[in-house]
C-alpha positions in Angstrom: -82.8 70.3 -24.6 -80.9 67.3 -23.0 -82.0 66.6 -19.3 -80.1 64.8 -16.9 -79.9 61.1 -18.0 -82.3 59.3 -15.5 -85.6 57.7 -16.2 -88.9 59.1 -15.0 -92.4 58.9 -16.0 -94.0 60.5 -18.9 -94.2 64.3 -18.3 -97.8 65.8 -17.4 -99.1 69.0 -18.9 -97.6 72.2 -18.1 -99.2 74.0 -15.1 -101.1 77.4 -15.8 -100.6 80.8 -14.1 -102.7 83.7 -14.3 -101.5 86.7 -16.3 -98.8 86.7 -18.9 -95.2 85.2 -18.0 -92.2 85.6 -20.0 -92.3 83.3 -23.2 -89.5 81.2 -24.6 -90.3 79.6 -27.8 -88.0 76.6 -27.8 -89.8 75.2 -25.2 -93.4 76.7 -24.2 -94.0 73.6 -21.9 -90.9 74.4 -19.6 -90.3 70.5 -19.1 -93.9 69.6 -18.2 -93.3 68.9 -14.8 -96.1 67.5 -12.2 -96.5 70.8 -10.0 -98.3 69.8 -6.9 -96.8 66.1 -6.5 -93.3 66.9 -7.6 -93.3 69.7 -5.4 -94.2 67.7 -2.6 -91.3 65.4 -3.4 -88.9 68.0 -3.9 -89.5 69.6 -0.6 -89.2 66.8 1.4 -85.7 66.2 -0.2 -84.6 69.7 0.4 -86.1 69.6 4.1 -83.7 66.4 4.4 -80.4 67.6 3.0 -80.6 71.1 5.0 -78.8 69.9 7.9 -75.9 68.5 5.5 -76.2 71.0 3.0 -72.1 71.9 3.2 -71.0 68.3 2.8 -73.9 68.2 -0.2 -72.4 71.2 -1.9 -69.0 69.8 -1.5 -69.7 66.5 -3.0 -71.8 67.9 -5.8 -68.5 69.9 -7.1 -66.3 67.1 -6.4 -68.3 65.2 -8.7 -68.8 67.6 -11.5 -65.2 68.4 -11.2 -64.2 64.9 -11.4 -66.4 63.9 -14.4 -66.3 67.3 -16.2 -62.8 68.8 -15.8 -63.3 71.5 -18.3 -65.9 73.1 -16.2 -63.4 74.0 -13.5 -61.9 76.8 -15.5 -65.4 78.6 -15.2 -64.9 79.1 -11.3 -62.0 81.0 -9.6 -59.2 79.6 -7.9 -61.0 80.3 -4.4 -64.4 79.5 -5.0 -65.9 78.9 -1.8 -68.7 81.9 -2.1 -69.2 81.3 -5.5 -69.8 77.7 -5.2 -72.3 77.9 -2.2 -74.3 80.6 -4.1 -74.4 78.4 -7.4 -75.6 75.6 -5.8 -78.2 77.2 -3.3 -79.7 78.7 -6.5 -80.2 75.4 -8.0 -82.2 74.2 -4.7 -84.1 77.5 -4.4 -85.4 76.8 -8.0 -86.2 73.2 -7.6 -88.3 74.5 -4.6 -90.2 76.7 -6.6 -91.6 74.1 -9.3 -95.1 74.7 -8.7 -94.8 78.4 -8.9 -94.4 79.2 -12.6 -94.2 82.9 -12.6 -91.8 83.1 -9.8 -89.8 80.4 -11.2 -89.5 82.0 -14.8 -88.9 85.3 -13.3 -86.0 83.9 -10.8 -84.3 81.9 -13.4 -84.6 84.3 -16.3 -82.3 86.7 -14.1 -80.2 84.0 -12.8 -79.4 83.1 -16.5 -78.8 86.5 -17.6 -76.0 86.9 -14.8 -74.4 83.3 -15.4 -73.7 84.5 -19.1 -70.7 86.4 -17.8 -69.1 83.4 -16.1 -69.4 81.6 -19.8 -71.6 78.9 -19.2 -73.2 77.4 -22.2 -76.2 75.2 -23.1 -73.9 71.7 -23.0 -73.2 72.6 -19.4 -76.3 71.8 -18.1 -76.9 68.1 -18.5 -73.5 67.6 -16.6 -74.9 69.7 -13.7 -77.9 68.1 -13.9 -76.6 64.6 -13.3 -74.0 65.2 -10.5 -76.9 67.1 -8.6 -79.1 64.1 -9.0 -76.4 61.8 -7.9 -75.2 64.4 -4.9 -78.9 64.4 -3.6 -79.4 60.5 -4.0 -76.4 60.1 -1.5 -77.3 62.6 1.1 -81.1 62.1 1.4 -81.5 58.3 1.7 -84.6 58.7 3.5 -86.7 60.3 0.9 -84.9 59.5 -2.2 -86.4 57.0 -4.4 -87.8 56.4 -8.3 -90.7 59.2 -7.6 -88.5 61.5 -5.9 -85.6 61.2 -8.6 -88.0 61.4 -11.3 -89.9 64.7 -9.7 -86.2 65.9 -9.5 -85.1 65.2 -13.7 -88.8 66.9 -14.5 -88.0 70.0 -12.4 -84.2 70.1 -13.7 -85.2 69.8 -17.1 -87.6 72.7 -17.1 -85.0 74.8 -14.7 -82.0 74.2 -17.5 -84.4 74.9 -20.3 -86.0 78.0 -18.8 -82.2 79.2 -18.5 -81.0 78.5 -21.6 -83.9 80.1 -23.4 -83.5 83.2 -21.4 -79.9 83.6 -21.8 -80.6 83.2 -25.8 -83.2 86.0 -25.3 -80.7 88.1 -23.6 -78.0 87.7 -25.8 -80.2 89.1 -28.9 -80.4 92.3 -26.9 -77.1 92.5 -24.8 -73.4 91.8 -24.3 -72.4 88.7 -21.7 -70.1 91.6 -20.1 -69.1 95.2 -20.4 -65.4 96.7 -20.4 -65.4 99.7 -18.0 -62.3 101.8 -17.6 -62.0 103.6 -14.3 -62.0 107.4 -14.9 -62.0 108.8 -11.4 -61.4 107.2 -7.9 -62.5 109.9 -5.2 -61.6 108.4 -1.6 -64.1 109.8 0.7 -63.2 108.0 4.0 -60.4 105.8 4.8 -62.3 102.8 3.5 -64.9 104.3 1.1 -64.5 105.3 -2.6 -66.4 107.1 -4.9 -65.8 105.1 -8.5 -66.6 106.5 -11.8 -66.2 104.3 -15.0 -66.7 104.6 -18.6 -68.2 101.5 -20.0 -67.0 100.3 -23.6 -70.7 100.5 -24.8 -74.0 101.8 -23.6 -75.0 100.0 -20.1 -79.1 99.9 -19.9 -79.8 100.2 -16.2 -82.5 101.8 -14.4 -81.7 104.2 -11.2 -82.1 101.7 -8.1 -80.3 98.7 -10.0 -77.0 97.4 -9.5 -74.1 95.5 -11.3 -71.8 92.6 -11.1 -68.3 93.7 -10.8 -64.7 91.9 -11.7 -61.4 93.4 -10.9 -58.1 92.5 -13.1 -56.7 91.6 -9.5 -59.1 89.0 -9.3 -60.5 87.2 -12.1 -63.6 85.4 -12.3 -64.5 86.7 -8.6 -67.6 88.7 -9.1 -69.4 91.2 -6.4 -72.5 92.9 -6.9 -72.6 97.0 -6.4 -75.3 99.5 -6.7 -75.2 102.0 -9.0 -74.9 105.4 -7.3 -76.3 107.3 -10.1 -79.7 107.7 -12.6 -78.6 107.0 -16.5 -76.5 109.9 -17.7 -76.4 111.5 -21.0 -72.5 110.9 -21.0 -73.2 107.2 -20.3 -70.9 107.1 -17.1 -71.3 104.8 -14.1 -70.7 105.8 -10.5 -70.2 103.2 -7.7 -70.1 103.7 -4.0 -67.4 101.0 -2.5 -66.7 100.1 1.1 -63.5 98.1 1.5 -64.7 95.4 3.9 -62.4 92.7 5.9 -61.4 89.9 4.0 -63.3 91.2 0.9 -60.9 90.9 -2.1 -63.2 92.8 -4.5 -63.8 95.4 -2.4 -60.6 96.2 -0.9 -58.9 96.1 -4.3 -61.4 98.4 -5.8 -60.9 100.8 -2.8 -57.5 100.9 -2.3 -55.9 99.4 -5.5 -57.8 100.7 -8.4 -56.7 104.1 -10.1 -58.1 105.8 -13.2 -57.1 103.7 -16.4 -57.6 100.3 -15.0 -60.2 98.3 -16.7 -63.1 96.5 -14.9 -65.4 93.9 -16.4 -69.4 94.4 -15.6 -72.3 91.8 -15.7 -75.5 93.0 -16.8 -77.7 95.1 -14.6 -80.1 93.5 -12.1 -82.5 94.7 -9.3 -86.2 95.7 -8.7 -85.6 98.9 -6.4 -87.1 101.1 -9.1 -89.2 103.9 -9.0 -92.6 103.7 -10.1 -93.3 107.0 -12.2 -97.0 105.9 -12.7 -97.5 106.4 -9.2 -98.3 109.8 -7.4 -97.0 108.6 -4.0 -93.9 110.0 -2.3 -90.9 107.9 -1.9 -89.6 107.4 1.8 -86.0 106.3 1.3 -83.6 104.5 4.1 -79.9 104.4 3.2 -77.4 102.8 5.4 -73.6 103.6 5.0 -73.0 103.1 1.1 -76.6 102.1 0.9 -77.2 105.4 -0.1 -75.6 104.7 -3.4 -78.8 103.5 -5.1 -81.1 106.1 -3.1 -79.1 109.1 -4.6 -79.8 107.3 -7.8 -83.7 107.3 -7.2 -83.8 110.9 -6.5 -81.8 111.8 -9.6 -84.6 109.7 -11.3 -87.5 111.6 -9.7 -85.9 115.0 -10.7 -84.9 113.8 -14.2 -88.6 113.1 -14.6 -89.4 116.7 -14.1 -92.4 115.6 -11.6 -92.4 117.0 -8.3 -93.0 114.2 -5.6 -92.2 114.3 -2.1 -89.1 112.4 -1.6 -87.9 111.9 2.0 -84.4 110.3 2.8 -83.2 109.1 5.9 -79.3 108.5 5.7 -78.1 106.4 8.5 -74.4 105.8 9.8 -72.4 105.0 12.8 -70.9 108.4 13.1 -71.0 112.1 11.5 -67.6 111.3 9.8 -69.2 108.1 7.8 -71.9 110.4 6.3 -69.4 110.5 3.5 -72.2 111.7 0.8 -74.2 114.2 3.1 -72.6 117.2 1.3 -73.8 116.0 -2.2 -77.1 115.4 -0.9 -77.3 118.6 0.7 -76.7 120.1 -2.3 -79.6 118.2 -4.2 -81.8 119.3 -1.3 -80.9 122.8 -1.8 -81.9 122.7 -5.4 -85.3 120.3 -5.1 -87.9 122.1 -3.1 -89.9 118.4 -2.8 -86.4 116.5 -1.4 -85.5 116.3 2.3 -82.8 114.7 3.7 -82.2 113.4 7.2 -78.9 112.3 8.6 -79.2 109.7 11.3 -76.4 108.4 13.2 -75.7 106.0 16.5 -73.3 107.9 18.3 -73.1 111.9 19.0 -74.3 114.2 16.3 -75.4 117.5 15.2 -78.5 115.8 13.6 -81.1 113.0 14.7 -79.1 110.4 17.0 -80.5 106.7 17.1 -81.1 103.6 14.8 -82.5 104.5 11.4 -85.7 102.4 11.8 -86.7 104.3 15.1 -86.1 107.8 13.5 -88.6 106.6 10.5 -90.9 105.6 13.2 -91.0 108.9 14.9 -91.7 110.8 11.5 -94.2 110.4 9.3 -97.2 109.7 8.5 -96.0 107.7 5.7 -99.5 106.1 4.1 -98.9 108.2 1.1 -95.2 106.8 0.4 -93.5 104.3 -1.2 -91.1 102.7 0.7 -87.1 102.1 -0.7 -84.4 100.4 1.9 -80.6 99.6 1.0 -78.0 98.7 3.7 -76.9 96.1 5.9 -79.2 93.0 6.2 -79.7 93.9 9.8 -81.1 97.4 8.7 -83.0 96.3 5.9 -85.1 94.0 8.3 -85.7 96.1 10.8 -86.3 98.6 8.4 -89.1 97.1 6.6 -90.6 96.2 9.8 -90.5 99.8 10.9 -92.2 101.0 7.3 -95.0 98.3 7.7 -95.7 99.5 11.2 -95.9 103.0 9.9 -98.7 102.3 7.4 -96.8 101.2 4.4 -98.4 98.1 2.8 -95.5 95.5 2.1 -96.1 95.5 -1.7 -95.2 98.9 -1.8 -91.7 98.3 -0.1 -88.8 97.8 -2.4 -85.1 96.3 -1.5 -82.7 94.1 -3.0 -82.5 90.4 -1.8 -80.9 90.1 1.5 -79.3 87.0 0.4 -78.3 88.8 -3.0 -76.8 92.2 -2.9 -75.8 92.7 0.7 -74.3 89.4 1.1 -72.2 89.8 -1.9 -70.5 93.1 -1.1 -67.1 91.5 -0.4 
């Protein structure tokens, strides 16, 4: 692998980690960085550049596109959101150099997602060189030969893990799927339930999400939860809410029709059911966050093992409980399922905030927690579940800075 062309000390031994970690045979040493010392140097630089992150990001991309004009075609015309996410991911990875297991898991997921952009191994050295030059400019106090060498070693490891993970994923799955819209149902003035047929099997688990690109906004991807468990007909279902200035969401809700073809990136997300556990499921779904919760219920039903599932479905008003009828029908068929709508305004059901309703129920010690919805709801929901006796390692939700921030 070609690292950024910068000098540095001779690499040290690779750090060890307890238990198995994913292996990528092209480079078992993962760049052979020096974890403890390098992490200290890297984090000093990260602390210095954090207040000027916006200027640093702009400068990095100016360097990258000036030196490598062909790379610009990988990005959408209006690329602010995607630009910020990509650069933040690089800095996040660098900050994990002394946490090998977490680093490998994080980058393996990231590299699989990057395949849909057309990222190739030859792009990594160019990105690394521009990253180093940008950091050198915006971290004058903490930058020096030692810091530069640490960043070179870290980026060498980061890029090799991503290259190897992408190659491994390419042996098992395509970079993206074509998916034809087969039905489009408006549930409210700004929420649509969209069913698509992918051109080849889409190997996901209930509770995961997919990246979606529309034909109207090429290279602009947004992530949406899958609202169903895997089906025998291979169809996929999404619940999409049009948000202000949301290019993709507004196109999907107000423009997409049967026959249109979307593109999907690979599935991602860890909010899945542990079928080896006998615990019940306590599920909190706010607004279209009910989509993956519905998929989890279908998944439990499909495994044929009765275990209690409590669903708290939150919305601002009764009119926003757009999928309540479907959930009520499931509740009538499944004796172990309980559905409790919670709205903030006048209602025939529970009135109040979703976390408060959960606190008033229970006890929940014998349940695992699942949350999906707006970031604020997830934060307060996690606090409520921990306070209700569910250990944090039994609470699952997707990253606040990932899925919930990318539904535009």
